C-alpha positions in Angstrom: 0.0 -0.2 -0.1 1.5 3.7 -1.1 1.1 5.6 2.0 1.8 9.4 2.3 2.4 11.8 4.7 1.5 15.7 5.0 3.2 17.8 8.0 1.6 20.9 8.2 3.5 23.7 9.1 2.2 26.9 7.4 1.3 28.7 10.0 1.9 32.0 11.7 2.7 31.2 15.1 1.3 34.5 16.4 0.0 32.9 19.3 4.0 32.3 20.4 3.8 36.0 21.4 7.2 36.7 19.1 8.9 33.9 20.2 9.7 32.9 16.6 8.1 30.3 14.3 6.8 27.3 17.0 7.8 24.4 14.7 11.2 25.5 14.0 12.0 26.0 17.6 14.3 23.4 19.2 13.2 20.7 21.7 14.7 20.4 25.0 16.6 17.2 25.4 14.9 14.2 27.0 16.4 12.7 29.9 17.6 9.1 29.1 17.3 9.8 25.4 20.6 10.0 23.7 19.2 11.3 20.0 20.5 14.2 18.4 18.8 17.5 19.2 16.2 18.2 17.1 13.6 21.1 16.6 9.8 20.6 16.9 9.4 19.8 12.8 12.4 17.8 13.2 10.9 15.8 15.7 7.5 15.3 13.8 9.2 14.5 10.7 11.5 11.8 11.9 8.4 10.0 13.3 6.9 9.4 9.8 10.4 9.0 8.3 11.1 6.3 10.5 8.0 4.4 9.5 9.1 2.3 6.2 5.4 2.1 5.0 5.1 5.7 4.5 6.7 6.3 0.8 5.9 10.2 0.5 6.2 13.0 2.6 5.3 16.4 1.6 5.6 19.7 4.4 4.1 22.2 3.9 5.7 25.4 4.7 4.8 29.5 5.2 5.2 31.6 2.0 6.9 33.9 3.4 10.6 33.2 2.1 12.4 34.0 5.6 10.3 31.1 7.0 9.6 29.1 3.9 11.2 26.0 2.1 15.1 27.1 3.3 14.3 27.6 7.1 12.0 24.4 7.3 14.6 22.3 5.8 17.2 23.7 8.3 14.5 23.1 11.2 14.5 19.4 9.9 18.0 18.9 9.1 19.9 17.9 6.7 20.8 14.4 8.2 17.3 13.5 8.5 16.4 14.9 5.1 19.3 12.6 3.6 18.3 9.7 5.4 14.8 9.5 4.4 14.4 7.3 1.0 11.1 8.0 0.3 10.0 11.0 -1.9 10.3 14.4 -0.3 8.2 17.5 -1.6 8.1 20.9 0.4 5.3 23.1 -0.7 3.7 27.0 0.2 0.9 26.6 2.3 -2.8 29.0 1.7 -4.2 31.3 3.4 -5.7 29.0 6.3 -4.7 25.2 7.3 -7.9 24.1 4.9 -6.1 25.7 2.4 -2.4 24.4 3.2 -3.8 21.0 3.2 -5.5 21.3 -0.1 -2.3 22.1 -1.9 -0.6 19.3 -0.5 -3.5 17.0 -1.7 -3.2 18.6 -5.2 0.1 18.1 -5.3 0.3 14.7 -4.6 -2.4 14.0 -7.2 -0.7 16.3 -9.8 -0.2 14.3 -13.1 2.8 12.0 -13.3 2.6 11.2 -9.2 1.5 8.0 -8.4 -1.0 8.6 -6.3 -1.0 7.3 -2.9 -3.8 5.3 -1.4 -3.7 6.5 2.2 -2.9 9.9 3.3 -1.5 11.2 6.8 -2.4 14.7 7.8 -0.3 15.9 10.9 0.1 19.0 12.8 4.3 19.9 12.6 3.6 21.5 16.0 2.8 18.0 17.5 6.6 16.8 18.1 5.5 14.1 20.4 3.8 11.6 18.2 5.1 8.2 18.0 4.9 4.9 15.6 2.0 2.8 17.9 -0.4 6.0 17.3 0.6 6.4 13.4 0.0 2.7 13.4 -3.3 3.1 15.3 -4.3 5.4 12.6 -3.0 3.6 9.6 -5.0 0.5 10.4 -8.4 2.2 11.1 -7.7 4.0 8.2 -7.4 1.3 5.9 -10.3 -0.9 7.8 -12.8 2.0 7.6 -11.9 5.1 5.4 -11.0 7.6 7.7 -9.5 7.4 11.3 -8.4 10.1 13.8 -6.7 9.6 17.5 -9.1 11.0 20.5 -8.9 11.9 24.2 -11.6 11.8 26.1 -12.6 15.0 27.7 -11.0 15.8 31.2 -13.3 18.6 31.9 -17.0 19.2 31.5 -17.8 21.2 28.1 -20.3 24.2 28.3 -21.8 25.6 24.9 -21.9 29.4 25.6 -24.6 32.1 24.3 -23.3 34.1 21.2 -21.7 36.9 23.7 -19.8 34.2 25.2 -21.3 35.6 28.5 -23.7 33.1 29.5 -23.7 29.0 29.5 -26.4 28.0 26.9 -26.2 23.9 27.3 -24.3 22.1 30.0 -23.4 19.2 27.8 -22.5 15.6 29.0 -18.7 15.2 29.1 -19.0 11.4 28.2 -20.1 12.1 24.6 -17.3 14.1 23.9 -13.6 13.8 22.8 -10.7 15.9 22.0 -9.1 15.3 18.6 -5.5 14.9 17.7 -3.4 14.4 14.7 -2.2 12.4 12.5 -5.7 11.9 11.0 -5.7 9.3 8.3 -7.9 8.8 5.2 -8.5 6.9 2.0 -6.3 9.5 -0.3 -9.3 9.4 -3.1 -12.3 10.0 -0.7 -10.4 13.3 1.7 -9.1 14.8 -1.9 -12.5 14.8 -3.3 -14.0 16.2 0.5 -11.6 19.1 0.2 -12.9 19.9 -3.4 -15.9 20.3 -2.4 -15.2 22.0 1.1 -13.1 24.8 -1.5 -16.2 24.9 -3.5 -18.6 25.5 -0.6 -16.3 27.9 1.1 -15.8 30.2 -2.4 -19.8 29.8 -2.6 -20.8 30.6 1.0 -17.6 31.2 3.2 -17.1 29.5 6.1 -14.2 27.3 7.4 -13.4 23.7 8.8 -10.9 23.1 11.9 -9.4 19.9 10.9 -9.9 17.1 8.0 -11.6 14.8 9.9 -14.5 17.3 10.3 -14.4 17.8 6.1 -14.5 14.1 5.5 -17.6 13.9 7.6 -19.3 16.6 6.1 -18.5 15.5 2.6 -18.3 11.6 2.9 -19.0 9.9 5.7 -18.3 8.5 9.0 -15.0 9.0 10.8 -13.5 6.2 12.9 -11.8 6.8 16.3 -8.9 5.5 17.6 -7.5 5.9 21.1 -5.2 8.8 21.4 -1.7 10.0 23.2 -1.7 12.3 26.3 2.0 12.7 25.1 1.3 14.0 21.5 0.4 17.4 22.5 0.3 20.2 20.2 2.6 23.6 20.8 0.5 26.5 20.9 2.4 28.7 23.3 6.1 29.0 24.0 6.1 27.5 27.0 4.7 24.3 25.4 7.8 23.4 24.4 9.1 23.1 27.9 6.6 20.4 28.6 
């Protein structure tokens, strides 16, 4: 089976408070782990590059030249790039996450390229993803067409009113979960879902927060697999240290 991974690192990192692009920041060394120093993006890349089933990796970087492809390659590191034996692409992102993923999917569907059977879409700001989680998503996506890792809610969710001042509904925590990445899909199905999402966006506006939502809106059910509490997404600079 031909599996591709898309690592999305095209955001501006505005919530880092001027601390630099979060995917390019160095990770602190882990106690008892003797691996060369690596960046947030480098760690995410390494996890997918080490899976022999993943034959293609697409890294989606910002359009701005100073944090574009050259900076992304530097953040990953030449040894890791040269050590990956599959196909490797770098491509500029779009104006939002959906558009960035769309660019990567269209690249994988370009004439002359071998279309993957399955694609994994991962946030480049999640450096602590491991091979066990990647395998769970791959296996479930093969079986069901789409799969995402989820974690149970540890707090009770509330729906607020339009002003955010009062609680509109008290929601049952047991019925909700938190989505992570990588999210895995049959390639042809998520590609069609993104095409339809783009058409609807151009016609009516509105956006989607992740690819599982896009698949669910235009294709069908999405399977849930156990996520990993260690697979945190870096949003603020202090998250790098955790």
